[in-house]
N, C-alpha and C positions, 0 to 999 in steps of 0.2 A: 700504289693506289691509283684511282682514276680522278680525273678533274671534276667528276660529278659528285663525289662523296666527301670532298673536303680533306682527303688524305688521312682519314681515320678509319680504323677497322682492321680486318684481316682478309688477305687474298690468298687462295690456293689455286694454282693452275696445274693441269695435267693433260696428257694425251691418252685418249681411249684406244683400245685395241684396233679400232676402225681407222685410226689416224686423225680423228676429229679432236681438236684442241678445245678443252672446256675450262671454265673459270668459275670458282665459287667465291663470293664476297660476303662477309658478315660486316654490316655497317651499323654503328650505333645511331639511333634516330629517336628523339623524344623520350629518352629514358629506357628504351627497349632496343632490340636488335632486329634487323631485317637481313635475311639470307637471299642473295641474288645468285642466279645461275645464268651464265652466258656461254655461248659457243662462238668460236672463231669463224668468221664468214669473210674470207679474203683478208683484207687489211683491217677489218672492223670486228667488234664484238657484237653479237646479236643476242638480246635477252630472250631466254626461254622459260624463265619462271622466277618466282620470289615467294617468300613467306615470312611472316613474323615469327621470331623465336624469343623465348623468355630469357635465356642466358647463353653465353658462349664460354667454353672451356678449351684451352689449348694445351696439348701435351707434346713436348719435343722429344723425339726418340734419338738416342745417341748413336745407334747403329741401324742403318737401313740397308736391306738387301734387295736387289732387283732380281727379276726372273731371269 
């Protein structure tokens, strides 16, 4: 997690086909959730968007295949 969200929530990071690193964060705030999208900009993360979401559901796949 990041120092700004109190260490709560879910973070998923991945690299796009273009090589750009992207991060999605779902953070609980005031009884709801906010989804933040950030892109790597050198050594820092640059926010590119956010939206309120009603709930978050996580499914863990036991087998993942890469291309």
